[in-house]
N, C-alpha and C positions, 0 to 999 in steps of 0.2 A: 504493500500499500504505500502510496506517496503521502507520508506522514507530514503534517504541519506542525510547527512548534507554536502552541497557543499560550500566550501569556494571559494572566487573569483578566487584564483590562481589555483584552481583545477576544474574550470568550464569544463564541458564536450564540446567538440567541435561538431558543427553541422557536421553530416556525409558528406563526399565529394560525388560528383556526381558519381564518379567511384564506391564507396562502396555501394551507394544506388543502382545503377544498378546491381552490381555483387552480393550483399549480402541481401540487404534488401528487394528489389522488390520480388525476389524469395521466400524469407522467408514469406512476407506477403501473397503471392499467395498460399502458402501451408497452411497458417493459415486460410484462408478464408473457408476451408472445415471443420474446427475444432471450429469455433467461430461464434456467431452470426453476419450476414453480417452488419446489421444496426449499431451494436456496433463498428465494425471495421471501418465503413465508418465515424461514429461519431468521433472516435479517430483520423483518418486521417485528417478529417476537422478541428479539434481543434488544432492539430499540425500545420497546415498550417496558422492558424490565430492568434497564441498566441506569436507571436515574441517579443512583447513589455514586456513580463513577463519572465525575465531571469531565475528564479527559476523553473518555470514550464517547460521551454524549456529543461533544464537539466534533468528533470523527463522523459519528452518524449523520449530524446535521450537514457537515460538509458533503458527504455522499449524497444525501437527499437534494441538496443544491445542485449538484453535479448531474443527478438524475434528470431534474427539470431542465438543465442546460442541454443535456443529450436530446431530450425530447424535442427541444425547439429547433435543433439544427437541421438544415435541409440537405446539405452536402453528404452524400451516402458514404464517402471514403472517410470523412471526418467523423460522421455519426458511428461508423464501424470501429473506429480507433478508440472513440470515447466509450463505447460499450465494452470493448476488450478490457479496458482500464477499470471500468465500473465493476465488471465481474470480479476481477482480481481484488479489488478494494472491498467488495462486499463479502467474498470468501474469507479474506484476511480479518475483517472486523468481527465477523460471526465466530470464526475460530478463536479469536481472542476473548470475546465477551460471553459466549455460551457456557464456558466452565464456571464463570462467577456467578451465574443465576442459580438460586435455589430450585430444586426439583419439586414440582407440583404434586400434590396427592392424586391428581387426575392422570399424570403421566406415569406414576408409579403403579396405579391400579391397572392402566392400559397395558403396560408392560407385563405385569404379572399374569393377566389373563392371557396375553399372548403365549407366554411360557408354560402356562397350564395347558393350553391347547397343545403345544408342541410335545409336552411330557406324555399327555394322554395318548396322543396319535403314535408316539413311538413305544409306549407301553402296549398298546393294542396291535402294533404293527400294521397300521392301516394309512391309507394316503392322507396327507396333510392338505386339506382343501384351501387352506389359507395360503399356500404357495401358488395357486392358479392366477392367471392374469386378471381374472374378474375381480378378486379379492384385492390384488394389489392396486388396481384402478380405484376400487371402492374407498381404500383408506389413503390413497395418494401419498405413500411413503417411499423415498427414494430406495432403489434397490440395495445399495450397499448397507444402509441402516437395517433393511428388512432382513437381509441375509445374516447380519450380526445378531438380530433377534432370534433367528432359527437356530442359532449356535448355543444360545443361553440354555443352561441346564440340560444339554444334550446327553443321552446315555444310550447303551445298547445292552440288553440282556443276552446271556449266552444261549438261551433257549427260547423257543416260541410260546407265547401265552395263549391259552385256550379257556374260553369262557361260555358259560351257559346262554341260551338265547335271550333270557330275560335281562341279562347284564348288557349283551350286545345291543338290545333294543334301547336301553337306558342310556348307553354310550352314544349312539347315534343321535338320540334326542338332545342329550346334554351338549354335545359338540356343535349341533345345529343352533341351538340357543347361544352358544359361546361365540361362534363366528359372527352371528348377527349382533351380538353384544359389543364386540370388538369394533364392528363398523359403525355402531351408534356412538361409541365413545370417542372415535376419532375426532369429531368435531369439538370436543372440549380439550384437544390436544393439537395445537398448531404445529408442534415439532414432535418428532420421535427420535430420541438419541439413546442407543442401547447401552453403551459403555458406562454412561454417567448414572443412568437409572439403576443399573444392576448394583453399582456401589451403595446407592442410596437406600435400596430395599434389603440389602444384605443383613442389616442389623435387625430390621423388622422380622425377617425370616428366622434368624438365629433365636430371637426371643420366643416366637410363636412356636418353633420347633421343640422347645422344652416342654411346652404345653401339650403338643400334639403326641409326643411319645408317651406321656402320662395318660392322656385320654384314649389313645389307640395303642396300647402295648401288645407286642407279639410275644407269644410263648417261646421259650427257649427251643423247644422241638421245631417250631416253625422257622425260627430265625437260623437254625443250624443248616436247614435245607434250602431256604429261599432268602438268605441274607440281603442280597442286593435288591430283590423284588420288594422286600419289606420296606426298605429304606426309600424305594422309589414311592411307594404308596404313601408313606408318612410325609414324604417331601411335597407330594401333590396336595395332600390334606392341609398341610402347612401354608402353602400358598393361597388355597381357597380360603382359609381362615384369615390370612392377613389382609386380603381384599375385603372380606366381610368386616374387619375391624376398622376399615377406611370409610364405611358407609356415611356416617354422620358427617364427617368432614367433606366427603365427596358432595353431600347433599347441599352443603353451603356453597361450594365452589360452583357446582353445576347450575344452581338456582341463579347465581349471580351472572354467569356467562350466557345461559340460554333460559330465561325466565319462563318462556312459552313452551318449552320442549322438555325441560329437565325431568318432570314427574314421570312421564311415560319411559324415559330412558333409565331412570333410577329404578323404577318398578321392574323393568326388563332385566336390569343388573341383578336385582335381588332374586328374581326368579331363576336366573341363570346360576347364581351361586347355590341355591337350594337344590337344583338339579345336579350340579357337579358334586355337591357334598353327599347327596343321597347315593349317586354312583359309586363314590369312593368308599363310602361306609359300608355298602353291599360287598364291594371287592374285599375290603378289610375283613368282614365277617366270613367270606368264602374262604380266604386265606387261613383264617384261625380254625374254622369248623370243618372246612372242606364241603359245606353244604350251602345251597341257595335254593329258597322256596320258589319254584316255578309256579306261575299263575295256572 
């Protein structure tokens, strides 16, 4: 980035509401067709969250002014050169500022639901429907971050798992709800960044895991035979419980961001958690007793 040295007396002013409406918004709209959508969303998100860092605020404002300048240029060659510089500047400022922004509860829940889906599909050895192009388009996440999400909590058992028809039916229903839930929650998360979120949820997972192993303990006999599978089941149950523990805080955030939509989305999330929990509790019972009551 072409960094300017800003002195206190020369700090750039935050654009006025009139300037934003008349100049910046139309310029950003035109920029959308020339730049990666996810990068532009990340830039906007960082700008909205970085108020406590004066130097970076100046850098953001300078870029916004440059975007307006780019938009007004008529010469194609000059416009292309300005665009190339803008992309470099936007990439650099977002890389510098995103790590400074606290992770929201919305993003933590979104990522955990994503990894719960990943773990269940690996456990059942079935196709992960979230990897198809239709889903990628629905959540509009850049491929690099999406691939990193698929790598989180990845595992592979040494044997094939076999389940009764009743559990397979519940698994299909739960994952259908889960994929729809993830699509619904994307609108509360303007960006998705796997590495930082994973660090943020690790403490929550560790604390909840201690409760999970008390609530769902496996007998020594079962652990001796299926140690890794027992751990997988407890890890999935843990992540479901962590998401459930976020509900109250999620409701506050979701109602603020989408006051007309959040109730339906929150209800869908609660129903999804109920289905996931019921599925995994049934699997836990099957592992412990070797029995599953078919209807």
